N, C-alpha and C positions, 0 to 999 in steps of 0.2 A: 834950742838948736835952730839954725837957719834953714830956710827952705831950699832944697836941692833936688836934683834929678834922681828919681827912684825907679829901680828896675826890678821886676818880679818875673821869674821864668819857670815854665812847666814843660815837661816832655810832651812832644806832639808826634804821634805815630799815625800815619794814614796811608792809604792807597788811593791814588787819584782815580776818579771816574769822570768821564766826559759825558755831558748831557747832549741831547739832540741838537740844542742850539749852540754847542761848542763850549759851554761854560763848565769850569771845573769847580766843584764844591766839596768841602770837607767839613765835618762837625766834631765837636768835642769840648773838653774843658779848657777854658782860657786862663782861669785864675781861681785860687782857693782862698776863702776868707777864714780868719781865726786861727790858722795853724802856722807855726813858725816854719820858714823855709831854711835851706842850707846857708842862706845869707843871714840867718838869725833875725829875720824881719817878719812881723805879723801885721796883716791888714784886717782891722776890725770890720765885721760884716756890715754894720750900719753905714760906714764910710764907703765901702764898695757898692752897697745898694744905692746910695745917693749918687755916686759917680756913674753907675750904670744907667740910672734914670736920666741923667743929663746926656749921656752918650747916645741915647735913643734918638735924639734930634739929628746927630751926625748920620746915624743909620738911615733915618727917614730921608735925608738929603743926599744919600749915596756919597758921603764924605768921610766915612769911617775907615780911612786908609791907614795902612801900616807899611813898614819897610822890611826889607831883607837885611838883617843885622841892625844892631842898635847904634845910632850915631851918639856922639857925646853932646847932644843938643836937644832942646825941647821942641824944635821945629821939625815937622814932617817934610822931608826933602822929596819932592815929586819925582825926581829922576831915579830914586831908589824904591819907589812904591812897588810892592809885589802883590798886594791883596786888598780886598775891601770886606769889612765885616758886614754881613747881611742881616744877622739876627743875634741877639744875646738874650739869655734867660737863665734862671736860677734852678739848680737841682741841689737841694740841701744847702751846703756851704760853698758849692762850686758855681762859678760863673761859667756857663757853657755858651757856645756860639756856633754859628754857621758862617764859614769863611769862603769867599769867592777868590780863587787864585786868578789874577789878571794876566792878560797877554802883553805884559810890559817886559823889558829886558830882565828886570829882577824877578818878575813873576815867572818868566820862562825858566830861569835858573831854579827857582823854588819848585816848579813843576817837575823839572828833570831830577832834582834831588829826591823828592818824595816818590816819584815814579821809579827811581832806582832802589827804593827801600831804605834810603838814608833817614835816620831819625833826627829830627830837628826839634828845637824848643819853640814854644810860643811864649812871648814875654810882654808884660805890661810895661809901659813907660809913662811916668807921671812926675809931677812936681809936688814936693811936700817936705815936711820935716819929720824927724824921728825922736822918740823919747824912750830912754831905757826904762823898761818895766820888768823887774825881776831879771831873768836871764835873756830876755828878748828885746829887740828894738821895735817899738810899736809905732806904726804910721799914725800921724796926727790928723786932726780935723781939717787942716789946711791943704790936704792932698787934693790934687787935680789930675784926673786921668787924662792922658793925651791920646794913647793908642795902644794896640797890641802889635808887636813886631815878631818876625821869625828870626831865630838866632841859632847858633851852632851848639851851644852848651847849656843844658838846663840846670837850674838850681833846685828844682822840686821834682821828685819822681811821682808817678801815679796819674798824670794827666795825659790822656790819649785822645787822638782824633780818629774818626772813622769816616769812610766815604759816605756821601749823601747823594741820593738820586735826584735831583732837580737841575838854658841854659844855664855848669855853674857860671851864670852870667852876671858879672858885676861891671861897674864902669871901668875897672882896670883889667878886664878880660883881654889879653893880648891878641887873641884870634879875631875879635870883632874889628879891631882897627886894621889888621892885615887883610881881612876879607873885604873891608870897605875900600882899601887902597887898590887891591887887585881888581875889584869891580870898576872903580874909577878909571884905571888904566885900560881895561878891556873896552870900556864904553866911551873912551875919548873920541871926540869928533863924530859921535853917532854911530860907531862901529861895534855896538854891543853884539855878542854872539846870541843867536836864538837856538833854542833846543826844541 
């Protein structure tokens, strides 16, 4: 199979808490290894471990950015950045993380949604190929993790985020494109609403 854009989504449930310095942080499960999701895709743990190790460099450089909604591109678009991953770590088969919600237009939208109790998904974006293994599509060794984004519809239940004191999302999800178009319209000429 050829290498393409792969998206993996988990439910993200959090209440925002603001720190004394004004930073908003949440923590929770970013991705699960070894278990098929509703997209019938499985990420082997050894591949995710390798990619998380590589991702540590982006975290160290404060470049572990993600967007609000998945674009249909392997490029992280800075005008849509909503958050920065501060830390990732393993708990069993779960990749967990600490996420800083940024004061960008998209970050402010994300803050408002989470603050209003809206459940959103946290979703990995990467490039790789798939191989049919029994009943599931298994991610292959050529997988490259790009980032984790926030999306409207999760594909995996059971991943929750909680405050920290310091999607069925597929490339054909019709709401992702609509949300992106609405954000682009609202943000035209630098007139993004702030919440």
